[in-house]
C-alpha positions in Angstrom: -30.1 -27.0 -34.7 -31.8 -26.6 -31.7 -29.4 -28.9 -29.8 -26.4 -26.9 -31.8 -28.1 -23.8 -30.5 -28.4 -25.1 -26.6 -25.0 -26.3 -26.9 -23.6 -22.7 -28.0 -25.6 -21.1 -25.3 -24.0 -23.6 -22.8 -20.7 -23.0 -23.7 -21.2 -19.4 -23.8 -22.4 -19.6 -20.1 -19.8 -21.8 -19.0 -17.0 -19.4 -20.3 -18.5 -16.3 -18.8 -18.7 -18.4 -15.5 -14.8 -19.5 -15.8 -14.2 -15.7 -16.6 -15.9 -14.2 -13.6 -14.1 -17.0 -11.3 -10.8 -15.7 -12.9 -11.3 -12.4 -11.8 -12.7 -12.8 -8.8 -9.3 -15.2 -8.1 -7.0 -12.3 -9.2 -8.9 -9.9 -6.8 -8.2 -12.3 -4.2 -4.8 -13.0 -4.7 -4.5 -9.6 -5.0 -6.0 -8.1 -1.4 -4.0 -11.3 -0.1 -0.6 -10.2 -1.5 2.5 -10.9 0.9 4.7 -8.3 1.4 8.4 -9.2 2.9 9.3 -6.2 5.1 13.3 -6.9 5.9 14.3 -5.7 10.0 16.9 -6.3 12.6 14.9 -8.3 15.0 17.2 -7.3 17.5 16.1 -3.5 18.0 13.9 -2.9 20.5 11.9 -1.2 20.8 11.4 -0.6 17.0 11.4 -4.7 16.2 12.3 -7.4 18.2 11.7 -10.9 19.7 9.3 -11.0 22.9 9.6 -13.8 25.6 7.6 -16.4 23.1 9.9 -15.6 20.5 7.4 -13.3 18.3 8.5 -10.3 16.4 7.1 -7.2 17.9 7.8 -3.5 18.3 6.9 -0.4 17.5 7.5 0.1 13.8 6.0 -3.7 13.5 2.9 -2.3 15.0 2.5 0.6 12.5 3.5 -1.8 9.8 1.1 -4.4 10.8 -1.8 -0.9 10.5 -1.0 -0.1 7.2 -0.9 -3.7 5.9 -4.5 -3.6 7.2 -5.5 -0.4 5.5 -3.9 -1.6 2.0 -5.4 -5.0 2.3 -2.0 -6.5 2.2 -0.3 -9.2 4.5 3.3 -8.0 5.7 5.8 -10.9 6.6 8.6 -9.6 8.9 11.9 -11.2 7.9 15.0 -11.0 10.1 18.2 -9.6 7.9 21.6 -8.9 8.7 21.4 -5.2 9.2 25.0 -4.6 7.3 23.3 -6.7 4.3 20.4 -4.6 3.7 21.2 -2.8 0.2 21.6 -6.8 -1.1 18.2 -7.4 0.6 16.1 -4.5 -0.9 17.7 -4.7 -4.5 17.6 -8.8 -4.6 13.9 -8.8 -4.3 14.3 -10.7 -1.0 12.6 -8.2 0.9 10.2 -5.3 -0.3 10.3 -3.1 2.4 12.8 -2.2 4.7 10.8 -0.6 8.1 13.1 -0.6 11.2 14.0 2.6 12.6 15.9 3.7 9.2 17.5 6.4 9.0 17.7 8.7 6.1 21.1 8.9 4.8 22.7 10.2 1.4 24.4 6.6 0.9 20.9 5.0 1.3 19.2 7.4 -1.3 21.4 5.5 -3.7 19.3 2.3 -3.4 16.5 3.3 -1.4 13.1 5.2 -2.3 11.9 6.8 1.2 8.4 7.9 2.7 8.4 10.5 4.6 10.2 11.1 7.4 8.5 10.1 10.5 10.2 10.3 13.5 13.8 12.2 14.6 16.8 10.4 15.8 20.3 11.3 16.9 23.2 9.1 17.7 24.3 9.2 21.3 26.9 7.7 23.7 26.4 4.9 25.9 28.2 3.5 28.8 28.3 1.2 31.5 26.4 2.9 34.7 29.2 4.7 36.8 31.1 5.2 34.1 30.5 9.1 33.8 33.8 10.1 35.5 35.7 8.8 32.7 33.6 9.7 29.9 31.5 13.1 29.5 31.9 14.2 25.9 32.7 13.3 22.5 36.4 13.9 23.3 36.9 11.7 26.0 36.5 8.9 23.7 39.8 9.1 22.8 41.9 6.6 23.5 38.6 4.6 24.4 37.1 1.0 22.6 34.2 2.0 20.8 31.6 -0.1 19.1 28.4 0.2 17.1 26.4 -1.8 15.0 27.5 -2.9 11.3 25.6 -0.9 8.8 24.4 1.6 11.0 24.3 5.6 10.7 26.7 5.4 13.6 29.1 3.6 11.4 28.7 5.6 8.6 29.3 8.8 10.3 32.7 7.3 12.3 34.0 6.1 9.0 33.1 9.5 7.4 35.3 11.3 10.3 38.3 10.1 10.3 40.0 12.2 13.0 37.3 11.1 15.4 37.7 7.3 14.4 41.6 7.6 14.6 41.4 9.0 18.1 40.0 5.8 19.5 41.8 3.0 21.0 39.9 0.7 18.5 36.7 1.1 17.0 34.6 -2.2 16.4 31.2 -3.4 14.9 28.8 -5.9 15.7 26.0 -7.6 14.0 23.4 -5.9 16.1 23.3 -3.6 19.0 22.5 -6.5 21.7 26.1 -8.3 20.7 27.5 -4.6 21.3 25.1 -4.0 24.5 26.6 -7.5 25.9 30.3 -6.2 25.4 30.0 -3.0 26.8 28.3 -4.9 30.0 31.0 -7.2 29.7 33.7 -4.5 29.8 34.9 -5.3 26.4 34.3 -1.8 25.4 34.3 1.4 27.0 31.4 2.9 24.6 29.2 2.3 22.3 27.4 4.9 19.7 23.9 4.0 19.6 20.7 5.1 18.3 19.1 7.7 21.4 15.6 5.5 20.5 17.2 2.4 21.6 19.6 3.8 24.5 16.6 4.9 26.2 14.7 1.8 26.0 17.7 -0.1 27.1 18.3 2.3 30.3 14.7 2.1 30.9 14.8 -1.5 32.6 15.0 -2.3 36.0 17.6 -2.2 37.2 19.4 0.0 35.0 22.9 -1.2 33.7 23.7 1.7 31.5 24.0 5.4 31.3 23.6 7.8 28.6 26.1 10.4 27.9 24.2 13.4 26.9 26.4 14.5 23.5 25.0 14.3 20.3 27.6 12.1 18.0 27.1 13.6 14.1 24.0 15.3 12.8 20.6 14.8 14.0 19.0 12.1 11.0 15.0 11.7 10.7 13.7 8.1 10.6 11.2 6.7 7.3 10.3 3.7 5.5 12.9 2.5 2.6 11.6 0.9 -0.4 13.2 -0.3 -3.7 14.7 2.6 -6.0 11.6 1.8 -8.7 8.6 1.1 -6.4 6.7 4.2 -6.3 3.4 2.9 -6.3 4.0 0.8 -3.1 5.8 3.6 -1.7 2.4 5.8 -2.4 0.2 3.2 -1.1 1.8 2.8 2.1 2.2 6.7 2.8 -1.6 7.6 2.0 -2.3 4.8 4.9 0.2 6.1 6.7 -1.1 9.6 6.7 -4.4 8.7 7.4 -3.3 6.8 10.5 -1.3 10.1 11.7 -4.9 12.2 10.9 -6.9 9.8 12.5 -4.8 9.7 15.7 -3.9 5.7 15.0 -0.1 6.6 15.1 -0.2 8.5 18.1 -2.0 5.9 20.0 0.6 3.6 19.2 3.7 5.9 20.0 1.9 6.3 23.3 1.9 2.6 23.9 5.3 2.1 23.2 7.1 5.8 24.0 4.7 6.7 26.8 4.7 10.2 24.5 3.7 11.4 20.9 6.7 11.1 18.9 5.6 11.2 15.4 6.3 13.7 13.0 3.8 16.1 12.2 5.3 18.8 9.7 7.0 16.5 7.0 
């Protein structure tokens, strides 16, 4: 009997120990959970590759800090921006975080955070061409380009009078391809996010020039999630709000833009 009793005690202790390890493993897995962020890695300064081929950028730094605060590892996955709907709905990525404008079309398949930046679409031309293009109306008869899947393309396609006035409307896989064609003279102008345009003209020597004309409505930038991922959205939002309150978001903004451009009233 004593042997049986001792065996029972040993069995109970063994099971209890296994249960404790299992719980510990589950918690470890929870904290080590990897969330995949989809981005266009040709979109400076929000997300792009540096000279060491590392993915860096303003949104990348914001995301890394959020990941640290919620106890998750963020993996950054380059995607074709024109296929972002398929990427998020299929589960290939968990979050779209890359200067993403809030649009009605995107609301159909994405759940958005609160907006954290304003954005507008402007005209970018090759330096020296300002005598030919000063307004949106001057795009008539010109070859105009933009990124496929961008809010610029959405606006042009939804504004047939403007689109039909162009000699040709070209779309590109990313804005870097569009900028190359603008530099080479294959397009006369591109419609582009102001944030990216100002980053490009900050380079020395400057090769492009901004036409101070807004194309379409001013938009707001936010983080995109799958439609049913309310819990994840709320976790990320809470951490982001804390970053705004404690000044971390401001510091990251100043590192990239030399100014605090984070929205406060959201």
